[in-house]
N, C-alpha and C positions, 0 to 999 in steps of 0.2 A: 570323584566318586559320589559326593553329595549331590552334584548336579544330575548325575545319572539316576540316583535314587529319587530325586525330585521329579524327573521326567517319567520314571516308571510309575510313581504315584499318580501323576497327572494322567498317564495312559490308563491306569486302573480306574480312574475317575470317570472314564467314558462308559463304563459298564454299571448296570444296576442303578441307574440314575434316579429312578422314581423312589426306590427304597431309601437311597441316600438323602434325597430331597425331603422325604417324609421325616427321617430321623433328625435332619438339621432343623426343619420347621418346628418339630417338637422341642428340640433343645433351645432354639431361639425364643420360642414362646415361653418356656420356663424362665429364661433370663429376663424376658420382658416383664413377667409377673413379679419376679423378685424385685426389679427396679420400681414397679408400681407400688408394691407393698412398702418399700423403703420411703417412697414419696408420701404415701398415705400416713405413715408413722411420723413423717416430718410435718404433718398438718395440712397437706394439700388436699383439695377436693378431688374426687375421683377422676373427673375429666382432665383436670390440670396434671394430676399425677401420671395419667397415661400419656399425655402429650409430652411431658418432660422425659419420660422413660423412652419414648420413641426418638426424641431428639438425641438422647444420650447414646442410643444404639446406632444412630445414623440412618434410620429408616429400615423397616423390615425387608421390603422388596430390594432396596439398594444393597443391603447386606447380603441377602441371598444371591444376588447377581454377582457381587464381588467374590463370594466364596466359590460360586460356580466357575468363575474365570480362573481362580487359583487352583481349583480342583481338577479341571479337565484341560483339553487342548482346544482352545477356541477356533483356531484356523481349521483344524480337522473337523470339528463339529459343524462349522459353517459349510465346509465342503460336503460333508455327509448330508446336511440339510438340502444343499443344492442338488446333490445326486438323487435324493428321494423325490424332490420336487420335479426334477427332470424326468424321472421314470414315470411319475404320475401324468405329466404333460404328454409324453410320448404314447402312453397307453390310452389316453383320451382321444388321440388322433391316430388310430391304427393305419388308416389309408396313407397318410403322410409318412408315417414311420416306415411302412413296408416299402414304399417307392424309394425313399431316401436310402434305406439299408440295402435294397437290391441294387440300386445304381452304384453305390460305393463298393458293394461286394464284387460287382463286375470288374470295376477298375482295380481294386486291391487284389482280387483273385488272379487276374491276368498278370499283374506285376509280380506276385508271389511265384506263380508258375514259371515265368520266364527267368526270374532271379534264381530259382532253384536250379535251372539248367546252367545259368552263368556260374553259379556257385560250384556246381559239380564239375564243370568243364574247365573254367578259367581260374576260379579263386581257390578251390580246394587243392592243396599240394598233392603231388603224386604220392602214392602209398609206399614210399621208400624212405629210409632214414636220410636226413639232410638232402632232400631232393634238389635243392638249389646248387649242389656241388656236382650234379650229374649233367654232363654236357655231351652233345652229339657233334661229331666232326665230319666234315666232308671237303672235297676238293672243288676248286673253281678253275676251269680252263677257259681260254679265250673263246672257244667254240661252245662251251656248255657250262651252265652255272652250278649244277649240282651233280658231282661225279663221285661215285663210291671208290673204295680203295681196292687195290689188288693185293694178293698174298705177299708179293715182294715188298710193296710199299708199307704194309702194316708191320711186317716182321722187322724191317729196318727202322721204322719209326719207334717201335716199342723200346728199342735199344737206346734211343736218344732222349726220350722224354724225362723230364725232371719235375714237372708240376702235377703229375697224376699219381694217385695212389695205385690205381690199376686201370688198365685199358682192356677192352674186349671187342672182338670182331665177330660178326654173325651174318648169316644169309638164310633166307627162308627156302623151304623145299617141301615137297609132298612125301608123306610116309604112308605106305600101305600096311595096315595092321591085319594080319591073318589069324591071330590068336583070338580065342574067346568069341567065336561067332563068325558071321560072314565077313569076307575081306572088305575092308573099308579104308578109304584114303582120308588122312587128316593132315592139316597144315601144321608143319613143325619148324623149329628153329635149330639150325646147326650153329653153335656158338662156342667160342673158346671158354674153358671152365671159369675164367675170371668174370664172366657175365654176372654171376650172382654176388660176387664181392663188389662189383661196380654198383649194382642195384641195392646191395645191402639186404638181401632177402634170403631166408632160410626155408628149408622144406618143412611142411607141416607134418609129414610122415617120412621117416628115413632121413636121407641127406641129399645135398647137392653134389656137383661134380668136384673131384679132386684134381690137383694140377697134373698128376700122373696120367689122368684119363684123356689128356690132350695128345698122348703118344699113340702111334699106330699099334694096333693089337690090344690096346686097353680102352679104346674109344667106343666099344659096343655096350654102352650103358645108356639109360634114358630116364627122364623125369616125366611124370604124367600131370596134366592139369587136374584140378579138383573135379571139374565137370566130367572129363573123360574117365577118370577113376570111378566115378559114381555110375555113369551111363554104361560103360563097357565091362567093368569089373565088379559092379554091385557093392562098391565101398568096402571091398575086402581088405582088412588091415594086413593080411598076410601077403599082399601083392609085392611088398618090398623083398627083393632077393629072388623073385621068380623070373623065369625066362619067357619072353614073348617073341613072336616072329614079326619082325619089322623089315619091310622091303626084302622078304625072303631070307633074312639073316637073323640069328639069335641075338637078342638084346636083353640085358639084365635091368630090371626096374630097380633103381636105387632110391627112389623117393617120389612123393606126391607133393605138389606145390599147394600153398594155402588157398582157400577160397578167395576169389577176387583177383588173384594174380593173373595178369593177362599182358605179358610183354612179348612182342611189341604191340599186339592188339588182341582183341578177343577171338580172332580167327585162329590163333595159334593154340594147339591143344597138347603139344608135347615138345620136349627139348632133348637134344643129344649133343655130345661134344664134337667140336670141329677140330680134327687133327690136321693142322696146317702143314705138317711134315709129310702127310700121305701123298701118294702119287697124283691123285686127282687135283690137289691144290698146287703141287710143285710143277706139274706138267703144264699148267697155264698160269704162270706167276704174274702175267700182265693183265689178266682178265679182271675187270673192275666190277666186283659183285659183293664186296664186303661192306656192311654198314658198321661204323665204329662209334662206340660211346665210351666215356671215361669218367672216373670219379676224381675230382680235383683234391689236392691236399688242402687241409684247413688253412684259411687265410690267403689263398691264392687269388690275386686280383685279376680283373680282365686285362689290364695292360701287360701284366706278367705273362698271362696265357697267350695273348696275341703276339708278344715278342718271341715266345718259344715256338709257336706255330710258324711264324715267319722264318725262324732259323731252320726248323725242320724242312720247310718247303724249299729253302735254298740248298740244303744238303741233298734232298731228293732230286732237285733239278740238276745238280752237279753230276749225279750218277746217271741221269736220264735227260740229257740236254734237249731232246726233241719235244719235251713237254714243258711249257711255260705255265706253271701252276701256282696257285696260292691256296692256303688252308683256311677254312671258315668254321665257325663254331656257333652254337646256340644252346641255351638251356633246353634240356630234353622236353620239359613241359611246353615251352614256347614253340618248339619245333612241331610238337604233336598237335597243338591247338592253333597254330598260326593262321590256317585258312578259315577257321570258323570264328575267330576272335571278333573281327569287324561285323560280320552278319549278326552275331549274338548281341553285340553292343547296339547295333541299329534297332534290333527288336526290343531291347530293353528301353531304349529311348522312345520307341513307338508306344509301348504300353505305359510309359510315364506320361506321354501326352494324352492317352486315353484316360488316365486317372485324373489329370488336370481338367479335362472336359467333364468327367463325372463330378468332380468337386464343384465346378461351376454350376452344373445343373442342380446339385444339392443346395448350393448357396442361394440359387434362385428360389428354390422351394422354401428355404428358411426366410428369405426376404419377404416372400408372399405371406408366410405365416406371421412374420414380425409386423407386417402391415395390419393384419387382423387383430394383433395383440397390442397395438399402440395405446389403446385406451387403458388396458390392464397395466401396462408399463407406466403410464402417466399417473394412474392412481397409486401405484407403489412408490413412485417418486414423491407424490404429494404426501404420502404417509411417512416419508422419511428415509426411504431406501436410497442408497447412493447409486450413481450411475455406474460406478466401477462394479458394484455388486450385481447390477443387471447385466453388464457385459460378461461378467464371470458366469452368471447363470446361463446366458446364451451359449457361451463356449462349452460349458458342461453338457448342455443338451446336444451340441454338435459332437462332443467327444463320445457320448453314449451311442449316438447313431454310428459314428465311425468305428467304435469298438465292435458293435454288432455287425457292421459291414465287414470288418476285418475277420471276425470269427466265421461268418458265412463265406468270406473270400478264401479262408484257409481250406474249407471243405471243397470249394470250387477248384482251388489250386491242386488239392490232392487228386481229384479226378483229372485235372488238366495235365498233371505230370505224367500220368499213365498214358494219356493221349499223345503227349509230346514224345514219349519213348517210342511209340509206334510210327510217328511221323518223321522223327529226326533220322538222318542217314546213319547207318550202322558204323561207318568209319569214323564217327566223331568219338574221340576217347572220353570216357567218363559218363556218356549219356545213359548207359544202361544202369549206372549206379545212382542216378538222380533220385533224390528223395527229400522230404521236408525234415530238416534237422534244426538244431538250436540256432544256427546262424540265420536260417530262413525265418524262424519264428521271431527273432529279434528284428529282422528286416520288416516283417509284417506289422509288428507293433509300432515301429518307427513310421512306416508308411501310413498306418491308421492315425497316428498322432498328427502327422503332417496333413492328412486329409481333413481331420477335425479342425485344424487351424485354418486351412484354406477355405473350407466350406462354411465355417462359422464366423470368420473375421468380418466379412462384409455385413452380415446381419447384426453382429455385435455393435458395429459403428452406428447403426440406426438408434441405439439406445441413448446416444448423446443428444437427446431432444432439447432444443433451446428452452422450451417452456412447456410444462405439462398442462398449463391452463388452457392454451389454445387447442390442444388435443382434446381435452375434456369438453370444450365448447363445440368442437366439430362432431363429437359423438360417433356414431357408426359410419358417417359419411367420410371420415378421415381416410385418406388413401396413402399417406406416407410422404407425399410431396415430391418435389423434383429430385431430391437427393436419392431417394429410393429408386425412382425411375431411371436415373442415370446409372446407378449401380447395376440394376438389372440389365440395362442395355450394354453396359461395359462388359459384364460377364458373358452375355451372349456373343458379343463381338469377339471376345477371347476364344470362346468355343469354336466359332466359325473359322477364325484365323488358324487355330491349331488343327482343325479338321482339314483345312486346305493343305497344310503341310503334310499331314498323314496321307490324304488322298493323292496328292501329287507323287509322294514317295511310292505309294502302292501302284499307281498308274505307270510310273517309270519301271518298276520291277515287273509288272505284268507285260509291258511292251518288250522289255528286255528278255523275259522268259519266252515270249512268243517268237522273238528273233532267234533265240537259242534253239527253240524247238524246230524252227524252220530251216536250220542249217542242214545242208545235205552232208551226211557222213562219208559219202563217197562209195557206199555199198548199199545193197538192198537187204535190210534186216528181217523182212517178213519171211516166215516159214524156215528160219535157220536155227538149228539146235547146236549147242556147243557143250563140250564136256572136257575136263582135264584128266589126264592119267600120267602115271610115272612108272617106269620100268626099273626094278631093282638091279643093281650091278651083279649080285650073286647069280641071278637067273639069266641075265643078259650081259655077260662080261665083255663081249666084243661087238664091233659095228655090224658084222653080218647078222648076228642074232637080232639086233635092234631093227635092222632093215627088214628082215624076214617077218618079224612080228607085225610091223605096220603095214607091209604089203598084204599079208593075209587078212589083217583086220579090215583094211580098206576094201579088199575084195569081198569080204562078207557083207559089209555095209552097203556097197554099191549093188549087191545082188537083191537087196530088199526092194519090193515093187514100189514103195512110196518114196524112195530116195532118188532124187534127181542128180545129186552130186555129193561126193564125200571126199574130205581131204584132211590133212594135218598141218599144223603150223606151230611155231615156237613162241609167238607173241601175239595173242589175240587182241584186237582193238578193244579198248575200254576195260581190259582185264587187269590193268596195273603192271603188266609185264612189258619191259622194253630192253633193248640191247643195242646201245650205241657203240660204234667202233670207227676207228680211223680207216679211211679208204684211199687208195692210190689210183689216180686217174692217168691213163696213158696220154701223154701230151700236155697235161696240166699239172706240173709239179707244184707242190705246196711251198709257201715261203719258209725259210729256216725258222725253227722253233714253233711252227704252226702246222697242224694237220687237219685235213678235211674230215669232219665227223658226219656219218649217216646212220640211220637206224637200220639194223641188220635183222633179217628174218628168214628162216628156213621154212619152205612150204613144199607140199607135194603137188603133183599134177591135179588139176580140177579145183585147186584152191580158189582161184578167181571166179570160177563158175559157181562154186558153193557159196561164196560171200556175195556174189553179184557185183563184182568189181569190173568196170569196163576196161577192155583191152583197146588201147588207142592206136597202137602201132606194133608191127611185128607179129610174133606168135606167142602162144601160151607154152608153159612147160608141158612136156609129153613124157610118156613112159620110156621113150628112147633116151631121155636125159638121165641116164643111170651113172653109176660110179665109173663105168668103163668108157663113157662118152666124153666128148670135149666139154670142159667146164663152161657153163652159160649162166646168165643172170638176166633178171628183168628189173627195170627201174621204174619209179613213178614219175609223173609229170613234173613234180618239183625238182627232182634230181636232174631230169633232162634239161629243164630251164636253167638251173644253176650252173651246170658244167658245159652244156652244149647249147647256149642260147641261139636260136635261129638256125640250128643245124640238126641233122638227122643223127640221133645217137645209136641207131641200129648198126651193129658191126663194130662199135667202139669197144675198147677193152678196159677193164677195171680189175683191181686186186684188193681183196679184203681178208681172205683166209689162206693165202699161200699161192695158189695157182692164179694165173691171169684168166679172167673170165670174159667171154664175149657177150655183149648186150644183144639179146634176141627179141626183146619186147619192151613196150612202154605201157603202163597201166595208169589209170586215174589215181590221183593222190587221195589218200584215205585219212580221215580223222582217227587218230590212234589213242591219244590220252584224254581228250575232252573236246566237246563241240566248240568251246570258246578258245581253245589253245591253237596257236599258230604252229603247225606241224613242221618237222624237219624232213629233209629228203629221205626216201625209203628205198632200200635195196632188198630184192628177193633173190634167194638162190635155191636150187632144188635140194630138198632134204637128202635124197638118195645120191647126191653128188658130193656130199660133205666128205672130207678126209676122215679116215677111221678115228683119229684122235679127237677131231672136232665132233664127230657123231657121238662118241662116248661122253663128251663133256656137255654138248648142247642138246643132244637128241634123246634124253631119257624122260624129261618131263615135257609133254606136248599137249596140244589141244586138238580135239576132234571137231570138225566143222561139217555139218550135214544139212543139206537143203532138201526139204520135203515138199511133195505135191499137196500134202494135207497139213493139218495143224502140227507144228513142230513137236509139241509136248507129247503127242501120241506115239512118238518114236522111241521114247526113253527106254521102255522095256526091251524092244527089239535091238536097240543099240547096245544095251548091257549084254544081251544074249550073244550078239555078234562078237563082242570083245572077249567074253568068257569062253566062247567056242575055240578061241585061239589059246587063251591061258585063263583058267578058272580062278587064279589067285590075283588077277589084276582087277582093281576096283576103279570105278569112275568117281570123280568128285566135281563139285561146283557145276552141276548140270543146270544150264540156263539157256534160254533163247537169246538171240542177239537183240531182240526187242527189249528183253529184261535188262541186258547189259547196257543198252542205250538209255533206258529209263533210269537205271541206277546211276549213270554218269551225271545226270542232271537232278539227282535227288536233293542235293543241298540247296541250289537255287529254287527248286520247286517248293521246298519246305519253307524258306524265308518268305517267298512270294505269297504262299498260301496264308501264312500267319499274318503278314502285314496287310493283306487284303481283308482278312477278318477284322483286325483291329481298326482299319480305316472305315469299314462298313459300320462298325459299332460307333465310331466317332461321329460319322455323318448322321446316324440315327439319333444320337444324343444331342447333336447340334440342332437338328430339325425339331426335336422335342423342346429344346430351349427356345428356339424362335417361336414355336407355337405358343409356349407359355407366356413369353413376353408380349406377343401380339394379343393374346387373350387378356392379359393384365392391362394392356393399353386400352383395349375396347371397354373393359370394365371401368377403368379410371376416367375415360372420356365419355361415359354413358350419358351424363347430363348434356355435355357439349354436343354429342351426336343427336340427342333428342331435340335440342334447340335448332340445330342445323336443318333437321328434317322438318321441324315445325314451321320454319320460315321459308321452306321451299327447296331445300337442297335435294338434288336428284340422288337416287340410290347408287347410281354408277359413280357419282362423285365421292360418296362415302367409301365405296369399294376402292377407288383410286387412292383415297386418303390413307387407308389402312395398308394396302399393298405397297404404296409408295414408301411408307415408313419402313416396311419390311425389306423392300428393295434397297433402300439407302443403307440400312444396317448390314445387309448381306454383302453388298458390293464393297463398302468401305472395309469391312472385315476381311473379305477375300483379297483385297489389295494388300492389306497388311500380311496376310498369309503368303501371298506371292513373293513379297520382299523377303520374308523369313526363309521360304523355300529356296530362293535363289542364293541366299547366304549359306544355306546348309547343303546345297546340292553337291558340293565337292566331296562330302562324306560318302556319297553313294557311287562315286565315279568308279571305284574298283569293283563294285558289285554289279555293274551294268554291262551289257553286251549289245553292240550294234545300235546304241542309242545314246545321245548326248544327255548329260545330267540337266542341261538347260533346254531340253527338247521343247520347241515352240508350240507344237500341237498339243502336248500334254499340259503345258502351262496355260494354254487358252481353253482347252476343253474342260478341265476340272472345275475352274471357277464358274463357267457357264452351267455345268451340271449342278453344282451346289446352289447357284442362284435359282435355277428352275425348281429344285426340290424345296428350297426355302420358301418360294412363292406358293408352292402347293401346300406347304405346312401352314402358311398364313391365310390361305383361302377360307378355311372354316371360321376363324375369328372374324375375318372381313365379311363373310356371308352373314354371320350373326349380327354384325353392325348394320348391314343393309336392311335387316328386318326389324330394326328398333321401332317400337311404338312410341311416338312422342309423349303421349299422356303417361305411359308407364315410366318412361325415362325421367320425366320431370318430377314424378312422385318418388323416384328411387332413392333409397338410402343404403 
């Protein structure tokens, strides 16, 4: 307690120092006079009396200094002095300060913006209680790595699990809302009521689902997202308990979810219970369309979970010996961010390199200023200042610049985060919630402190001058010597090497993206409009109703003068929809425990014409391929090559949905899930030939595909009218052109390539500025030497070669180091590249040559100035 009181007294001593000094001086003077009077009474003369009194007090100034040290905090006072002095120095050099602050602000702002995204997407936990206990589970088959669960599998698995508090199965679907305005379709989730206990989330208004609402007859309830509640129902708190019409059926709104809740993604706007005992689920118990997540019991280890999953897989295999499966799991957050994790870390490393280059540039500025202040530093040393004090002063000035750069960097990051929200693909979870929070602020402070150390350390080392006398004798001609020159050159070499690493990475990304853009998707996307729609079971209960609706709709659309072809399909390329199924090939039996998997799609006649997919053999589907005709199918070239290599597949028979189908055509293979993804064989069957039970299961949510002779977007209004002419309560959703779908499929690689290219361009610009500064410094340092060379007859071209030769040596040696680093790090980019090797020779050759050319251009101005040196002026130069 006493020590704390002593520190508090010392802290108070930092304030009102002038008044306290005056009071102490007055008190000390009174003590001095008392001692003088005592000495005078003792018989001393006046001068001797004063001398003895001063000796007894120990010296007035010494006593004052001793009291000041005990009264205040000397370390803090010295630091405050350094800060005040640093501020004055920076204000005296506004040009230097502005350039240094802006350079660091650029690097710190870029780091802060990218870290904000990393923090939101990767570091910030999911907004659920104990999110590390929420795991996603899927199946792995020999033919396919990621398979969802069927109703039968999930219901049997739930009975056997022992490590989960709760499990939930869900599937996405479209819901047409016809209440409170025009009919509109929204993406919704059909989930078992346990979904909210798995996530640990409660409704903000009303309640979530009860267990009883998983039963048929009690499942017509729904939950609204906060956004849909505000947009469609005007934030009406009385919405709970009201009935709305969803898919032409009455649903009771039981609650509104809290703001920000967006499971499984922000596209989902409402939730309804999945009654797995209903006919639609029980009729197709082997259809794999359920995504499963679960909440583990506290303390469950990964080995325990893996052991149970292996046991469940064995039990499922015993009941279904035709499937050799295993169960896989991952934390929900890891699964949602798996694809974006490495690209974000690459971008974070890239902006880290940009900051290092910025720090090198600022360090060079500080070195140049340190050279001009060498005489000042020498005088301070001669007056008694310690070299440690000068080092500290230099680092304090660097810290001030870094803090200013950090503050400005925060402003730049604030704007940058908004820009990144618009550039980042929408399917990245957490990107819309990116903002600057306390963690980002701490990161910025730490980065600023690191920048201060990196940019101020090299200049601080120049304060350890061997002798101040030599510097004072040199006067203004002092240049800092070989140590400073080598430091400046080393910093520029580091900049160039790091720039080579960034430029090679960006060039690889650009070439990869160019290869990706050059991939032929297998169809012609120009002038193609797509739209999704879903038909409610209440209005269209049987297959004939469904077929009639689509026949009438296609007839209306084909009658439009601008429409060249119109069709429907169940899984549009790049829409994220797929349907894999086992297939039986006549004459090609699958091995025991193994089944052949193909992608299955239902289409109408004219689909291949609407999409611009080439027919390579046989014929297209026709109107005569109806439910009464012989079952037919069309396969793609991948399937033809896999099952009938070197043979004609036309006339062969396959079985996928019950009846044997005859192959009547072969079309070109189409990219379905991504331009960089190796696709699986594709099988097409006529929509109007599906069995009634399959039509009711697969044929409610479909896509319209319309090819136009004009701009595809000009057809949106007419397509809506054509659909509403058949049924005014059917709404279209996700209306996009195929060009937009194709562009969205490469949004993530385009995003990272764009940002990496910007960072690399900034790095190259900073490196060239650094080279220019070093060469200008070299010319200034060697001004006398150049003057002497010219005076004794050296040609101007020789001076040019001298300066450019030095620049060439620095750049080439630095580029070589950068090439070595790039080769060592190239494997980190391997998973992000397409169609190009991480050690691509052309890229590794072109980037250094480009940088050398730009560096020589940067050095030309200093070299040209050296060519024009006047010997008389140079010899008189100080």
